[in-house]
C-alpha positions in Angstrom: 25.5 55.6 13.6 22.5 54.6 11.6 24.7 53.1 8.9 26.7 51.2 11.5 23.5 49.8 13.0 22.2 48.7 9.5 25.5 46.9 8.8 25.3 45.2 12.2 21.8 44.0 11.4 22.8 42.7 8.0 25.7 40.9 9.6 23.4 39.2 12.1 20.9 38.2 9.4 23.6 36.8 7.2 25.1 34.8 10.2 21.6 33.5 11.2 20.1 33.0 7.7 23.1 31.6 5.9 24.2 29.3 8.7 20.8 27.6 9.0 20.8 25.5 5.8 24.2 23.9 6.5 23.1 22.9 10.0 20.0 21.3 8.4 22.0 19.5 5.8 24.5 18.3 8.4 21.6 16.9 10.5 20.3 15.0 7.5 23.8 13.8 6.5 24.3 12.3 10.0 21.1 10.4 10.0 20.7 7.7 11.3 22.4 8.1 14.7 20.7 5.1 16.2 18.4 2.1 15.5 15.8 2.7 12.8 12.4 1.1 13.3 10.0 0.1 10.5 6.4 -0.2 11.9 4.1 -2.4 9.9 0.3 -2.7 10.2 0.5 -6.4 9.1 1.5 -9.5 10.9 4.8 -11.5 10.5 5.0 -13.7 7.4 2.9 -11.4 5.1 4.4 -10.3 1.8 5.0 -6.8 3.1 6.7 -8.1 6.2 9.0 -10.3 4.2 9.9 -7.4 1.9 10.4 -5.0 4.9 12.8 -7.5 6.5 14.7 -7.9 3.3 15.1 -4.2 2.8 15.9 -3.7 6.5 18.8 -6.0 6.3 20.3 -4.3 3.3 19.6 -0.8 4.6 21.3 -1.6 7.9 24.5 -2.4 6.0 24.3 0.9 4.2 23.4 3.0 7.1 25.7 1.5 9.7 22.8 1.2 12.2 20.4 -1.6 13.0 17.0 -1.5 11.2 14.3 -3.5 13.0 10.8 -4.4 11.9 7.9 -4.1 14.4 4.6 -5.8 13.5 1.6 -3.9 14.8 -1.4 -5.6 13.1 -5.0 -5.0 14.0 -7.4 -2.1 14.5 -7.8 -1.3 10.8 -4.1 -0.2 10.8 -4.8 2.4 13.5 -2.6 0.5 16.0 0.5 0.8 13.7 -0.2 4.4 12.5 -0.8 5.8 16.0 2.3 4.0 17.3 4.4 5.5 14.4 3.1 9.0 15.0 3.4 8.8 18.8 7.1 8.2 18.5 7.7 11.8 17.1 11.0 10.4 15.8 12.7 10.5 12.4 14.2 7.1 13.3 10.7 5.5 13.4 9.1 5.1 10.0 5.9 3.5 8.8 6.1 0.8 6.1 2.6 0.0 4.9 0.4 -0.9 2.0 -1.4 2.3 1.1 -4.7 0.3 0.9 -4.5 0.0 4.7 -5.3 3.8 5.1 -6.4 5.4 1.9 -10.0 4.4 2.7 -9.9 5.6 6.3 -11.6 8.9 5.7 -14.4 7.1 3.7 -15.0 4.5 6.4 -14.5 6.4 9.6 -16.0 9.8 10.6 -13.3 10.4 13.2 -9.7 9.4 12.9 -7.1 9.1 15.6 -4.6 10.8 13.3 -4.3 13.3 10.5 -3.6 11.6 7.1 -1.5 14.7 6.1 1.0 13.7 8.8 2.0 10.6 6.8 4.9 12.0 4.7 5.6 9.8 1.6 9.3 8.8 1.4 9.4 6.0 -1.2 7.2 3.6 -3.0 8.9 0.1 -2.7 6.7 -2.5 -4.3 3.3 -3.2 -5.9 1.4 -6.1 -4.3 -0.3 -8.2 -6.9 -4.0 -8.1 -6.5 -6.1 -10.9 -8.0 -9.7 -11.5 -8.8 -10.4 -15.2 -8.1 -13.3 -17.7 -8.4 -13.6 -21.4 -7.3 -12.5 -23.9 -10.0 -16.0 -25.4 -9.6 -17.4 -22.5 -11.5 -17.0 -23.0 -15.2 -15.8 -19.6 -16.2 -12.5 -18.9 -17.8 -12.3 -15.1 -17.9 -13.6 -12.0 -16.2 -15.9 -11.4 -19.1 -17.5 -14.8 -18.6 -17.8 -14.2 -14.9 -19.7 -10.9 -15.5 -21.9 -12.8 -18.0 -22.7 -15.4 -15.3 -23.5 -12.8 -12.7 -25.7 -10.9 -15.1 -27.6 -14.1 -16.1 -28.2 -15.2 -12.5 -28.5 -12.0 -10.4 -28.1 -12.5 -6.6 -27.1 -16.1 -6.8 -23.3 -15.7 -6.4 -21.6 -14.6 -3.2 -18.5 -12.4 -2.9 -16.1 -12.1 0.0 -16.1 -8.7 1.5 -13.2 -7.5 3.7 -13.6 -3.8 4.7 -11.1 -1.6 2.9 -10.0 -0.2 -0.4 -10.3 -3.4 -2.5 -13.9 -3.9 -1.3 -14.8 -0.3 -2.3 -13.3 -0.8 -5.8 -15.2 -4.0 -6.4 -18.5 -2.6 -4.9 -18.2 0.4 -7.2 -17.6 -1.8 -10.3 -20.6 -4.0 -9.4 -22.9 -1.0 -9.0 -21.7 0.7 -12.2 -22.1 -2.5 -14.2 -25.6 -3.2 -12.7 -24.5 -6.5 -11.3 -26.1 -8.1 -8.2 -23.9 -10.2 -6.0 -24.6 -11.2 -2.4 -22.1 -9.7 0.1 -20.5 -12.0 2.7 -18.3 -10.1 5.2 -15.1 -11.6 6.5 -12.5 -10.5 9.0 -10.0 -13.2 8.2 -8.7 -13.4 4.6 -7.5 -16.9 5.1 -11.0 -18.1 5.9 -12.3 -16.3 2.8 -9.8 -18.2 0.7 -10.8 -21.5 2.3 -14.5 -20.8 1.6 -13.6 -19.7 -2.0 -11.9 -23.0 -2.7 -14.9 -24.9 -1.3 -17.3 -22.8 -3.5 -19.1 -21.3 -0.5 -18.2 -17.9 -2.0 -17.7 -17.4 -5.7 -15.8 -14.1 -6.0 -12.8 -12.8 -4.0 -10.5 -9.8 -4.7 -7.3 -10.2 -2.7 -3.5 -10.2 -2.6 -2.4 -12.8 -5.2 -0.1 -14.4 -2.6 -3.1 -15.4 -0.5 -4.7 -17.5 -3.2 -1.5 -18.9 -4.9 -1.5 -22.1 -2.9 -5.1 -22.9 -3.7 -4.5 -21.9 -7.3 -1.6 -24.4 -7.5 -3.8 -27.0 -5.9 -6.4 -26.5 -8.6 -9.2 -25.5 -6.3 -9.1 -21.7 -7.2 -8.9 -20.0 -10.6 -7.4 -16.5 -10.9 -9.2 -14.7 -13.7 -7.5 -11.3 -13.7 -5.1 -9.0 -11.9 -6.2 -5.5 -10.9 -2.7 -4.1 -11.3 -1.7 -1.9 -14.2 0.9 -4.5 -15.5 0.9 -8.3 -15.7 2.6 -10.3 -13.0 6.0 -11.7 -13.9 5.1 -14.9 -12.1 1.8 -15.2 -13.9 2.3 -13.7 -17.3 -0.8 -15.5 -18.8 -3.2 -13.8 -16.4 -4.5 -10.6 -18.0 -5.0 -7.3 -16.1 -8.6 -6.1 -15.5 -8.0 -3.4 -18.1 -6.8 -5.9 -20.7 -9.9 -8.0 -19.9 -12.1 -4.9 -20.7 -12.8 -3.6 -17.2 -10.5 -0.7 -16.5 -12.7 0.4 -13.6 -11.2 -2.5 -11.6 -7.6 -1.3 -12.0 -6.0 -0.8 -8.6 -2.3 -1.3 -7.6 -1.4 -2.6 -4.2 1.2 0.1 -3.4 3.6 -0.6 -0.5 5.9 2.1 0.7 7.7 4.0 3.4 6.4 7.1 5.3 8.1 9.6 7.6 6.7 11.6 10.5 5.6 15.3 10.3 8.5 17.7 10.0 10.9 15.3 8.3 12.9 17.3 5.8 12.5 16.9 2.1 16.3 16.3 1.8 16.2 13.4 4.2 13.2 11.8 2.5 15.0 12.1 -0.8 18.1 10.5 0.6 16.2 7.6 2.1 14.3 7.1 -1.2 17.7 7.0 -3.0 18.9 4.3 -0.7 15.7 2.3 -1.2 16.2 2.5 -5.0 19.9 1.4 -4.6 18.8 -1.6 -2.5 16.1 -2.5 -5.0 18.8 -2.8 -7.7 20.9 -5.2 -5.6 21.1 -8.8 -6.8 18.6 -11.2 -5.2 16.1 -8.6 -4.1 13.7 -8.8 -7.1 13.4 -12.7 -7.3 12.7 -12.9 -3.5 10.0 -10.3 -3.7 8.4 -11.9 -6.7 8.0 -15.1 -4.7 5.9 -13.1 -2.2 3.5 -11.8 -4.8 5.1 -8.4 -5.2 6.7 -6.3 -8.0 9.6 -4.0 -7.3 8.5 -0.4 -8.1 10.7 2.0 -6.2 10.4 5.8 -6.7 10.9 9.3 -5.4 8.9 10.9 -2.6 7.0 13.0 -5.2 6.1 10.0 -7.3 4.9 8.1 -4.2 2.9 11.1 -2.9 1.2 11.5 -6.3 0.3 7.7 -6.4 -1.3 7.9 -2.9 -3.3 11.0 -3.9 -4.5 9.3 -7.1 -5.7 6.3 -5.2 -7.3 8.3 -2.5 -9.2 10.4 -5.1 -10.3 7.3 -6.9 -11.7 5.7 -3.7 -13.4 9.0 -2.8 -15.2 9.1 -6.2 -16.4 5.5 -5.9 -17.6 6.2 -2.3 -19.5 9.2 -3.6 -21.2 7.1 -6.3 -22.0 4.4 -3.7 -23.2 7.0 -1.3 -21.1 5.4 1.4 -21.4 7.1 4.8 -18.5 6.9 7.3 -19.1 5.2 10.7 -18.6 6.9 14.0 
């Protein structure tokens, strides 16, 4: 009797335990069953938006389901992130530059979401980040700019747009003992206009934002904060090459899934991202928008996000930044 009961329990456990993984795998294999949404915290026409739509078109062909891009700009990316998490749906994904949220815990005491709920799926591109000055300033390198700031403390102005890039630049200035007046901006386009007209003298931003002014000869790009040089501007050194590794910061752009999304599904989507990245015509189009293809696995993307978050936290500690309520 007892042996029969034991065998029955074993049979039940085998039926339940061994059948669960195939059901999970089958669910992942059948994804997507309907339209997939990419929610972006940026407006239409941005480099990330163009890249998202390019990948959406190619992924739709692979997945056999429509892939739509929804722009939810504003609110320091809270609008997009909360909309993404509120969907509670594996068919709704967040496609965002990591700089839109890696500074959230530094800048805000209370968040409307838990950062741990953003599950990394795949890094897609690196946005090129430039350090620019007006052409009216007669400096030709980052070293010369530092020398000018040091010789005339407090005379130069820098554009400040709240976020990760501003924290990195602020940390560098303090560590180097450099005094620069801070001019806050909400609109990056206005900051570029003021830079070109020499109302501000230092601006750290996406390279794509200043390219037109650079080509017009009103703005000079001294350096890139990325780890590697830009294919479209091979003569512009990285900050590390210029002798200032503290300014190194990559503009990572990638895809995130909601809480509970299986590791198998994230790996599968990441593999599709890598496959699309290798298709003809993808890389040249992204280069035109100031981005470098840099696809990877969920683990690689997660590690990169953690590294950036830790770097920003260390800088914030050195600056004694206090989050706002």
